[in-house]
N, C-alpha and C positions, 0 to 999 in steps of 0.2 A: 440327479442331475441336482448342484448346491440353488435356492429358492436365490429368482433376484432380486434385491430390498427394493421398495417400490423406490426411495430417491435414488433409483442408474435404472431403472422400468423405462421410457425415455428418453434415452440417449443412446446415441451411437458415434463411432468414431466419423470425421469427415477429412475425404485428403484436403491438402491445403496445395503440396507441390506436385504439379503439373504439367507437360510441355503444351503449348496450346493445341494442340486435339485430343487434350484430358490420357495421356496415357502418363498413367504414374511412371515420375525421374528414376533414374536407375541408380545405384551406388557406384561410386568412386571407383574403380577397377584397380589402382598407385597403388593401396595402403588397406589394411585390413581395417572392418569400418566396427562400431558399437551400435546397437539399438538400443533406446532407454525412452522409460515415459515419466514424467514429473506433475506433480499435484502441486494445486495452491488452495488452502481450503483455511479460512476464519471460521471456525466451529462455535463460536458463539460459547465463551466463558457464562457460566451457568450463576455463580455470584453478580454480573452483569444484568439478569435477566427481572424484569418490574414491571407488575403484571401495569405499570400509568405507561409503558411501553410496545406493549404488546397487547395490547387492548380486542385488538381480536380475534388471537387466540388460544384456543382451548386449554383449559387445565391441563389437561395429558403432552399439549403443546409443549410444555416450559417444564416440569416437570424431570428431575436432574435419570431419574434411573431409565423409561420412558427414550428421552431425546439420548444418550449415556450407550442405548441395545441399538436403536438406528443407527447414532451416531457411528461406532464399532464394528456393526454391518457392511454399512456403505465405503469403507475403509476398508477392510479386509476384500469386499467384494471388487472393488479397484485393486485393489493391489500393485501397484503403483512403483516401480525402481527408485523413486524417489519422490516425497512427503515435503511439503515445506506445509507448518501449521499455522495458525495467528490466533488470539481467545484466548490458548490452553491455558485453561485453570489447575492448581497445582497438581490439585484434590487429586480432580479429575484424571492428572498424565499421573501421579504414580500411582493410585490404584485400580485404573482399566486399561491408559493408551499405554505406560508402558507394559505395562505385562502381557498384552496383545502383541504392539513392536516385537516385542522377543518374540515368542512365538511363531510368526509369522515371517520370522528370518530377517529382522531388519536390525541393523545398529545405530540409535539414537544420541543426537547432541540437544539439548534446551535450554532460551536462556531467557529469565523475567528482568523486569527493575526492580529491584528495593521496595520500588514504590508503590508496583502494581500487583491485585491477587492473579495476572496470566502474566504469558510469556509465549515464547514464539520456539516454535522445532522444526529439525530438520533430519528425518528418519531416510537411512536410504538401506537398498540389500546387501547382506554381506556377503552374495556370491556374485555380485554384480560391482562394486567398490569399496574401496579398504582409503578412509581417512585418513590424508598428509597432515591437513592442519587446519584450524577449527579458530577461528578471532570472530571477539566477540562488539557490541559496539553499545556500547549505551550514550543517547541523545539524551545525554539531561546539562545541567548544572555544572561539569568538572570538560564541557567538550566544548570546543572553541569553531566556527566557521565563518571563514573573512574577517576572523576580530570583532566575534561577539559570540558572549558566551550561551548557551540557547537555553533557551527557559520551560524547556519540554520531559519526557522522561519515559519516553519510550527507545527501543531496544529494536537491534539488530543479530544476527545472526548470521555469520558468513562460513561454508566448509570447502575446504580442498578435497574433490573425493578423484581415485587415481581407477580405471579399471581396471578392476580381478578382483577377487579374494584378498585376502592382506595373506604375503606369501611368495604370492603369483609374480608378483612385480617388483619395480627393487624398491624399499619404501622410505628410502634413505633421498631427502628432500631435497636433497644434493644435484638426482638424477633426472636430470634434463627430458631424456629421451621415455618418456616413462607417460603415456599420456593421460590425461584427466581435464576436469571440470572442475570450476568456481564454482559453487551456488550458493545464494543465501533466500533469507527470507529475511519478513517484517512488518511490522508493524506502525506506519506513520498516524501523527495525533490525526485528534480526531476532529476537530473542531470545520465547519463548513467555509466559516469563513474565514483562518490560518492560513493561507495560501501563501505568503512567509515563512512560518514557522514550516511545513513540508518542504518548501528547498532548501530553505539550510540540513534539516535534514536529509535530506536527497543526496543535495554536497557532500556529507558528512558519509553515509553511507556507500557512494561512490570515490571518494576517497579510500575508506577502507581497503573496498576492491580493488582497485587499481594497486595499492600495497604490495597486495595478496598474485596481481598478472604480472609487474613483476619482476615477482620471487621467483612465477612459472610463467615463465616468456611461452606465451601460444598456448597459454589453456582459456579456452570461452565461458563466457560467464551467462549463468542465469539467474534468473533475478524474480524471485516469487513476495507476492506478498497483499497483505490488503494498505495500497497504495493510499487510503481516502483520497482518494482521487482525482476526478469525474474527466475523458476525455479533451475535455474541451478548453482544460485547465491551464494554464502558464507553463504548469510543473509537466505537464503529461508531453504536450509540443517538444520542449526543449530537451527532454530526456528521449525522445524520437524521429527529429524531424533531421533533416542533414542542414550542415551551418553553413552560412547565417540563419538564424532564426529569426522571424521577423514577429512580434508579438502585438497583437491587435489592442484599442485604450482599454476594451474591458478587462484583460486578463492583466494589463501594467495595474490597471487601479485595486482589482484584486490582492494583485502581489503589497502592495503597501501594508505596511503593516501595520497591525490589531494587536489592541494590550487588550491582556483577561486578567481579571480579577484572578486573588487565591481565591483555590476551592479546595475539598477532602477530595485528595488523592479516589484515582477509580471511579467515585459516582457524578463524577464530570460524564463519562465516555457514549453515553451513546445519548447527552441532551443541552442541547445548546445555553448557556449564562448569559448573565451581560457581562462585557465590557468594562475591562481597568477604565479605559472612554466615557462611558458612559453611569460610570460609578462616578469620576472624579466630578460630570459634568452635572447629577446629582446632588454631587454633596452643595458643591457652588448654589442649586436652586433657590439662596434662600436672594441670593440678588438681583432674580429674577429679570426678563424683560423691561425694555424702557417702555415706559407706557405711550400711546398718542399725542398726551398731552404734553409728557414731556419733551416727546422729540420735537414738540411745538415748538418748546421756547431751544433749544440749543442751542449755546453760542451769546445769547443772549444775555439783557442781564435779569432779565425773570427768570433764568434757569438758576434751581434746588441746589445748593449745596453737596445735597443727599443728591441728585439725579448727576448733578458733573463728577461725582465721586463714583459713579456704575456706570456711568458712559466712559471714565479711564480704565475701568476693571474691565468693562469687555473690549476697550480698543487694547488693551495690554493682554488681553487672551487673542485676540483676534490675531494681534504681529506672535506670540509665543506660534498658535496653531502655524502659522504659515512657517512661522524659520522651522517645526519639529518637520511639515508636510515635505520643504527641502532638503533635509533631512536625510527623510524615508526613503526621497526620492534617489536619492543617491546613492544609500543601501541595497535597493532595487541593483539600482547599474551596476551597480559593483557584483550583486550576483548571481545578474543572469550573464556577462560579463566571465567570471567566472566558467559558470555551470558552462559554455558556448567554447569558451579555450581550453580549456581543461579538457573535457569530458566530450569524448566522440556518440555520438546519437546510437542505441538498443532499435530492437524493433519488438513489437508486440506480438507475443506469438496468437493472438486476438483481432490481429489489425484490421484483419478480411474479412471478421464474423457475417459481415450483411452481407457482402457477393456468396455468402459460402453456403447460407443456412435463408431462403428466401422469405420466414416468418420471421424470421430479426431482421428483416428489411428496414431501413431507419435515415433518414440524412442525419438524426441530433447527433452520434458518438464517431460521425465521419468513421465508419467504420468497422468499430467498436459493439459491442454486443450493449443493447437498449440496457442491458443489465445485470448488475450478478447482484445487487442484496433487494430486498425487495420485502421493506416494509410498511410502512404509511407512505415513505420515501425511497423512490423507487430510480440504480441509477447505478453508472460501474464503477467499483473501487477495483477489485481488486485482476492483478494481472501477470501473466509470465512472460517479463521479457529475456530479451539474449541475445550477444551480440553475436551479427555475421560476420559471413566471413569464419575466417580458423576450423573450415571445419562444417560447421553444427551449419543441420538446416534441421526445421520443422518439417514434419511429413505427414503428421494430422493432430487436428484437435476435436474437442469432445465437443458434443453437441448441449444446447442448454437445455432445461425442460420447457417442454411449451408453459407456459403464460397461464392456463387455465386451471394449471396442477396447481401453480402457486397462491392463487388470490382468495381473500385477498390481502395472504402475506404470508410473510415467512416467520418465524417456525412455522410450522404444521403437525398435525397426524403423520406426513410422509415425507419431510424433509426437514435435519435437528436442531440445525441452521439458521439465519436472517439474513446468511450465503449461499451462495450454489458455488460448488465447487467448481475449479477449473482445470484445463488437464489440458496436457500435451506429449505426443510423441516424437522425438529427434534420431537425426542421425547422426554418425559420428565419423567423419574419418581423417584423421591425422594429416593436412596438407606435408 
């Protein structure tokens, strides 16, 4: 009997879809069905680990070899039919993860930004699926969304998977009768204040997915990843709520663009630095605010030439700021309108978790778990979204670990990443 890894011991499958009397819904009888499991997991790239970010962690929690061993054991134990991983270090992938995937009967695809030392990957059991098509998405300066060039370096990977091993179904992409699914793995821009940039990235991702939906009509979508988006963000509501979505004032304010200073790639992936706006303000500190004595003389003969010039500069800056704000509001309105008009809402597998696991009951995230990321900051960033209808139903989701096992923070000597894995079991029946 195999030993259960510590990261898996306290977790269990929770039924999601049930009748009012609590009995499990039975599969539809009008078509043959497929059942499969999916995992999304930000596994924490080793090159992003710094002692100042994880001051509470032991040395053994942060070292590569013990972390790698714990990670491999966890992935092997879950043995999901589809794995969507984020922050996959290139060396860790080549030396450890890819060889284990091959031994465990997975086919895999990985994709990274040229500007980062990590990327995303999707692996699937080769006896359950075969790949019909692959699409990579670089969310960088080569891409435009709503007429604007992206200023980020994130990526997404999308694969079209057909049920059955290669050779059992028609491999020709023109065969529309072969059932399948579209799966994506992504890791969106990390900065907490970058809601605007993440919304751009979500539109880019959904646009890429839609192009495959048009090519493979009737294929449902399972979109996994570290969205770096909390459930109270505008991006979450726009992705999951029925149209039209009514955003509150706080959400709209957070969507206003923030301009970031240039920084060395990858160094900023885990901490906030100054914004471009702040940098611009600091560069003008030599102007300084008007003193009380200067304000008292405004508009009078006693106002000095220096004070008058300073006041005019401040008035010009204020006018420019107002004009920029008007432009930014229009940019946000354009993106929100595009999102609502072009894309149908999806559902989050963990969207009712608070009702399913009483230990996580909270009004903080309106149904989502309290956290999937447990560090000095604790909150929910990781999701498995899917398209409702089209024959795809969520049957079970994996419980989250008890909080006492993760205090004071992750990673620790049980959990190898600062995130926890999220898992779902789906049933698919071709309509």
